[in-house]
N, CA, C and O atoms as a DFTB+ gen file, in Angstrom:
340 C
 N C O
     1  1       0.815      -1.188       0.000
     2  2       0.000       0.000       0.000
     3  2       0.861       1.256       0.000
     4  3       0.591       2.178      -0.769
     5  1       1.887       1.315       0.839
     6  2       2.774       2.477       0.899
     7  2       3.584       2.586      -0.390
     8  3       3.852       3.689      -0.865
     9  1       3.970       1.454      -0.952
    10  2       4.742       1.489      -2.194
    11  2       3.903       2.098      -3.325
    12  3       4.439       2.842      -4.146
    13  1       2.592       1.795      -3.386
    14  2       1.726       2.390      -4.407
    15  2       1.627       3.894      -4.223
    16  3       1.607       4.636      -5.205
    17  1       1.566       4.339      -3.024
    18  2       1.501       5.771      -2.732
    19  2       2.785       6.460      -3.192
    20  3       2.744       7.555      -3.752
    21  1       3.920       5.812      -2.950
    22  2       5.210       6.361      -3.387
    23  2       5.265       6.414      -4.914
    24  3       5.727       7.409      -5.473
    25  1       4.802       5.364      -5.602
    26  2       4.781       5.351      -7.059
    27  2       3.912       6.479      -7.617
    28  3       4.288       7.134      -8.589
    29  1       2.784       6.698      -7.018
    30  2       1.879       7.753      -7.476
    31  2       2.516       9.126      -7.269
    32  3       2.423       9.989      -8.142
    33  1       3.151       9.328      -6.140
    34  2       3.817      10.615      -5.867
    35  2       4.959      10.840      -6.851
    36  3       5.117      11.944      -7.372
    37  1       5.754       9.807      -7.110
    38  2       6.861       9.919      -8.065
    39  2       6.315      10.224      -9.459
    40  3       6.866      11.054     -10.181
    41  1       5.230       9.547      -9.830
    42  2       4.616       9.781     -11.134
    43  2       4.116      11.224     -11.261
    44  3       4.296      11.849     -12.305
    45  1       3.507      11.741     -10.233
    46  2       3.018      13.116     -10.255
    47  2       4.170      14.120     -10.348
    48  3       4.079      15.122     -11.057
    49  1       5.243      13.839      -9.629
    50  2       6.424      14.707      -9.700
    51  2       7.007      14.676     -11.113
    52  3       7.389      15.714     -11.654
    53  1       7.073      13.486     -11.709
    54  2       7.582      13.348     -13.073
    55  2       6.716      14.131     -14.056
    56  3       7.243      14.810     -14.938
    57  1       5.415      14.044     -13.917
    58  2       4.502      14.788     -14.787
    59  2       4.701      16.297     -14.626
    60  3       4.689      17.035     -15.611
    61  1       4.878      16.739     -13.422
    62  2       5.103      18.160     -13.158
    63  2       6.406      18.634     -13.811
    64  3       6.437      19.692     -14.440
    65  1       7.467      17.860     -13.665
    66  2       8.763      18.225     -14.256
    67  2       8.665      18.245     -15.777
    68  3       9.216      19.138     -16.421
    69  1       7.977      17.276     -16.352
    70  2       7.807      17.256     -17.806
    71  2       6.999      18.458     -18.293
    72  3       7.309      19.022     -19.342
    73  1       5.983      18.849     -17.557
    74  2       5.198      20.016     -17.966
    75  2       6.039      21.291     -17.885
    76  3       5.928      22.158     -18.751
    77  1       6.873      21.413     -16.860
    78  2       7.768      22.576     -16.767
    79  2       8.749      22.604     -17.937
    80  3       9.017      23.659     -18.512
    81  1       9.276      21.436     -18.276
    82  2      10.216      21.355     -19.403
    83  2       9.568      21.735     -20.717
    84  3      10.183      22.417     -21.537
    85  1       8.337      21.305     -20.930
    86  2       7.632      21.637     -22.174
    87  2       7.358      23.134     -22.249
    88  3       7.525      23.748     -23.303
    89  1       6.944      23.710     -21.151
    90  2       6.701      25.159     -21.142
    91  2       7.990      25.925     -21.443
    92  3       7.994      26.876     -22.224
    93  1       9.073      25.497     -20.813
    94  2      10.354      26.178     -21.042
    95  2      10.787      26.042     -22.497
    96  3      11.294      26.997     -23.086
    97  1      10.595      24.887     -23.066
    98  2      10.965      24.662     -24.462
    99  2      10.135      25.532     -25.397
   100  3      10.674      26.133     -26.327
   101  1       8.840      25.604     -25.160
   102  2       7.991      26.432     -26.031
   103  2       8.329      27.915     -25.891
   104  3       8.313      28.648     -26.880
   105  1       8.635      28.362     -24.670
   106  2       9.037      29.765     -24.483
   107  2      10.354      30.054     -25.194
   108  3      10.531      31.125     -25.775
   109  1      11.270      29.099     -25.145
   110  2      12.550      29.278     -25.831
   111  2      12.373      29.383     -27.332
   112  3      13.000      30.220     -27.981
   113  1      11.520      28.536     -27.883
   114  2      11.266      28.581     -29.325
   115  2      10.592      29.894     -29.707
   116  3      10.946      30.495     -30.721
   117  1       9.633      30.343     -28.915
   118  2       8.972      31.625     -29.179
   119  2       9.967      32.786     -29.129
   120  3       9.928      33.688     -29.965
   121  1      10.850      32.750     -28.144
   122  2      11.846      33.818     -28.015
   123  2      12.799      33.809     -29.205
   124  3      13.170      34.869     -29.709
   125  1      13.190      32.646     -29.648
   126  2      14.096      32.544     -30.795
   127  2      13.431      33.102     -32.046
   128  3      14.051      33.857     -32.795
   129  1      12.183      32.738     -32.274
   130  2      11.463      33.254     -33.443
   131  2      11.271      34.758     -33.354
   132  3      11.354      35.458     -34.364
   133  1      11.019      35.250     -32.170
   134  2      10.859      36.685     -31.977
   135  2      12.167      37.416     -32.270
   136  3      12.166      38.468     -32.909
   137  1      13.272      36.862     -31.804
   138  2      14.575      37.467     -32.063
   139  2      14.898      37.474     -33.547
   140  3      15.459      38.444     -34.057
   141  1      14.549      36.396     -34.246
   142  2      14.802      36.348     -35.688
   143  2      14.036      37.443     -36.404
   144  3      14.583      38.121     -37.273
   145  1      12.768      37.619     -36.043
   146  2      11.972      38.652     -36.710
   147  2      12.493      40.046     -36.371
   148  3      12.484      40.934     -37.225
   149  1      12.950      40.248     -35.124
   150  2      13.520      41.545     -34.750
   151  2      14.794      41.818     -35.517
   152  3      15.019      42.941     -35.970
   153  1      15.625      40.813     -35.668
   154  2      16.888      40.984     -36.392
   155  2      16.610      41.306     -37.856
   156  3      17.265      42.165     -38.446
   157  1      15.630      40.606     -38.438
   158  2      15.295      40.874     -39.840
   159  2      14.778      42.282     -40.023
   160  3      15.155      42.956     -40.981
   161  1      13.919      42.743     -39.123
   162  2      13.366      44.088     -39.266
   163  2      14.446      45.148     -39.065
   164  3      14.446      46.172     -39.748
   165  1      15.368      44.906     -38.129
   166  2      16.467      45.858     -37.927
   167  2      17.371      45.900     -39.144
   168  3      17.805      46.974     -39.559
   169  1      17.658      44.739     -39.721
   170  2      18.506      44.692     -40.914
   171  2      17.830      45.412     -42.067
   172  3      18.487      46.119     -42.831
   173  1      16.533      45.239     -42.197
   174  2      15.785      45.907     -43.257
   175  2      15.802      47.416     -43.054
   176  3      15.963      48.166     -44.017
   177  1      15.638      47.869     -41.823
   178  2      15.678      49.313     -41.535
   179  2      17.054      49.887     -41.837
   180  3      17.164      50.970     -42.411
   181  1      18.114      49.161     -41.451
   182  2      19.469      49.636     -41.727
   183  2      19.722      49.708     -43.220
   184  3      20.366      50.643     -43.696
   185  1      19.220      48.729     -43.967
   186  2      19.400      48.734     -45.414
   187  2      18.689      49.931     -46.024
   188  3      19.236      50.598     -46.902
   189  1      17.471      50.208     -45.565
   190  2      16.729      51.357     -46.083
   191  2      17.449      52.660     -45.770
   192  3      17.503      53.554     -46.613
   193  1      18.005      52.778     -44.561
   194  2      18.736      53.989     -44.197
   195  2      19.971      54.157     -45.065
   196  3      20.266      55.258     -45.530
   197  1      20.702      53.050     -45.288
   198  2      21.905      53.113     -46.115
   199  2      21.559      53.479     -47.549
   200  3      22.276      54.256     -48.181
   201  1      20.464      52.927     -48.072
   202  2      20.052      53.258     -49.428
   203  2      19.686      54.731     -49.550
   204  3      20.058      55.383     -50.525
   205  1      18.968      55.254     -48.580
   206  2      18.584      56.660     -48.654
   207  2      19.801      57.569     -48.531
   208  3      19.857      58.615     -49.177
   209  1      20.780      57.180     -47.705
   210  2      22.014      57.969     -47.603
   211  2      22.770      57.945     -48.922
   212  3      23.282      58.972     -49.367
   213  1      22.843      56.758     -49.557
   214  2      23.537      56.654     -50.837
   215  2      22.829      57.458     -51.915
   216  3      23.478      58.115     -52.728
   217  1      21.498      57.412     -51.927
   218  2      20.747      58.193     -52.908
   219  2      20.987      59.684     -52.715
   220  3      21.169      60.425     -53.681
   221  1      20.987      60.108     -51.478
   222  2      21.224      61.516     -51.188
   223  2      22.611      61.932     -51.662
   224  3      22.767      62.994     -52.265
   225  1      23.599      61.120     -51.399
   226  2      24.968      61.441     -51.831
   227  2      25.057      61.532     -53.348
   228  3      25.700      62.431     -53.890
   229  1      24.405      60.591     -54.027
   230  2      24.446      60.599     -55.489
   231  2      23.766      61.838     -56.062
   232  3      24.262      62.435     -57.017
   233  1      22.644      62.219     -55.488
   234  2      21.940      63.409     -55.984
   235  2      22.759      64.667     -55.713
   236  3      22.796      65.576     -56.542
   237  1      23.412      64.720     -54.558
   238  2      24.273      65.872     -54.253
   239  2      25.423      65.955     -55.252
   240  3      25.773      67.044     -55.708
   241  1      26.011      64.806     -55.594
   242  2      27.090      64.793     -56.590
   243  2      26.580      65.303     -57.934
   244  3      27.242      66.099     -58.600
   245  1      25.398      64.837     -58.323
   246  2      24.817      65.294     -59.585
   247  2      24.554      66.790     -59.563
   248  3      24.788      67.487     -60.551
   249  1      24.063      67.281     -58.425
   250  2      23.779      68.713     -58.317
   251  2      25.058      69.531     -58.456
   252  3      25.069      70.569     -59.118
   253  1      26.122      69.063     -57.837
   254  2      27.411      69.774     -57.949
   255  2      27.901      69.784     -59.386
   256  3      28.416      70.792     -59.871
   257  1      27.736      68.643     -60.067
   258  2      28.141      68.595     -61.476
   259  2      27.285      69.539     -62.319
   260  3      27.785      70.172     -63.248
   261  1      26.004      69.630     -61.996
   262  2      25.107      70.527     -62.720
   263  2      25.480      71.986     -62.454
   264  3      25.483      72.807     -63.372
   265  1      25.795      72.307     -61.198
   266  2      26.170      73.682     -60.847
   267  2      27.482      74.088     -61.502
   268  3      27.664      75.255     -61.847
   269  1      28.391      73.146     -61.676
   270  2      29.674      73.444     -62.321
   271  2      29.530      73.572     -63.828
   272  3      30.427      74.075     -64.504
   273  1      28.394      73.114     -64.352
   274  2      28.159      73.224     -65.789
   275  2      28.568      71.981     -66.552
   276  3      28.517      71.965     -67.782
   277  1      28.967      70.955     -65.853
   278  2      29.375      69.719     -66.514
   279  2      28.158      68.988     -67.063
   280  3      28.223      68.381     -68.132
   281  1      27.049      69.046     -66.334
   282  2      25.803      68.425     -66.771
   283  2      24.801      69.500     -67.167
   284  3      24.677      70.527     -66.500
   285  1      24.086      69.250     -68.264
   286  2      23.009      70.171     -68.645
   287  2      21.791      69.859     -67.774
   288  3      21.768      68.870     -67.042
   289  1      20.787      70.723     -67.870
   290  2      19.574      70.514     -67.073
   291  2      18.873      69.217     -67.452
   292  3      18.357      68.509     -66.588
   293  1      18.854      68.905     -68.753
   294  2      18.220      67.665     -69.205
   295  2      18.973      66.451     -68.661
   296  3      18.368      65.495     -68.177
   297  1      20.292      66.507     -68.749
   298  2      21.104      65.379     -68.259
   299  2      20.932      65.217     -66.749
   300  3      20.840      64.101     -66.239
   301  1      20.889      66.346     -66.044
   302  2      20.708      66.301     -64.595
   303  2      19.364      65.678     -64.234
   304  3      19.293      64.811     -63.363
   305  1      18.304      66.117     -64.898
   306  2      16.972      65.578     -64.613
   307  2      16.882      64.087     -64.965
   308  3      16.262      63.306     -64.243
   309  1      17.508      63.707     -66.081
   310  2      17.472      62.291     -66.496
   311  2      18.240      61.414     -65.503
   312  3      17.784      60.329     -65.141
   313  1      19.405      61.890     -65.068
   314  2      20.201      61.124     -64.116
   315  2      19.504      61.036     -62.765
   316  3      19.525      59.980     -62.133
   317  1      18.892      62.117     -62.312
   318  2      18.169      62.122     -61.055
   319  2      16.984      61.166     -61.113
   320  3      16.718      60.424     -60.168
   321  1      16.284      61.197     -62.233
   322  2      15.143      60.302     -62.421
   323  2      15.598      58.843     -62.389
   324  3      14.932      57.986     -61.808
   325  1      16.734      58.576     -63.019
   326  2      17.265      57.211     -63.065
   327  2      17.651      56.743     -61.660
   328  3      17.394      55.593     -61.305
   329  1      18.252      57.602     -60.872
   330  2      18.668      57.242     -59.509
   331  2      17.444      56.983     -58.635
   332  3      17.425      56.029     -57.857
   333  1      16.440      57.818     -58.760
   334  2      15.276      57.700     -57.884
   335  2      14.338      56.553     -58.268
   336  3      13.512      56.134     -57.458
   337  1      14.458      56.053     -59.477
   338  2      13.570      54.950     -59.859
   339  2      14.177      53.588     -59.637
   340  3      13.537      52.574     -59.916
């Protein structure tokens, strides 16, 4: 009779430990997926910032060339249009 009680208690403890392990595993997987999505969004934002900085630099270079008279107004507008599209 006492041995059955001990078996039941051990079984309940085992079930409790397994449930804690499953919860921890699911939280870990959720955290990993969340981190991946955060990293992707940050990388995308950095790429967009770098692209806009590069576009700005290119347009400034074109403007300087236009102001110096190296590029005509048509050439400047065509090059700017090409960069922005």
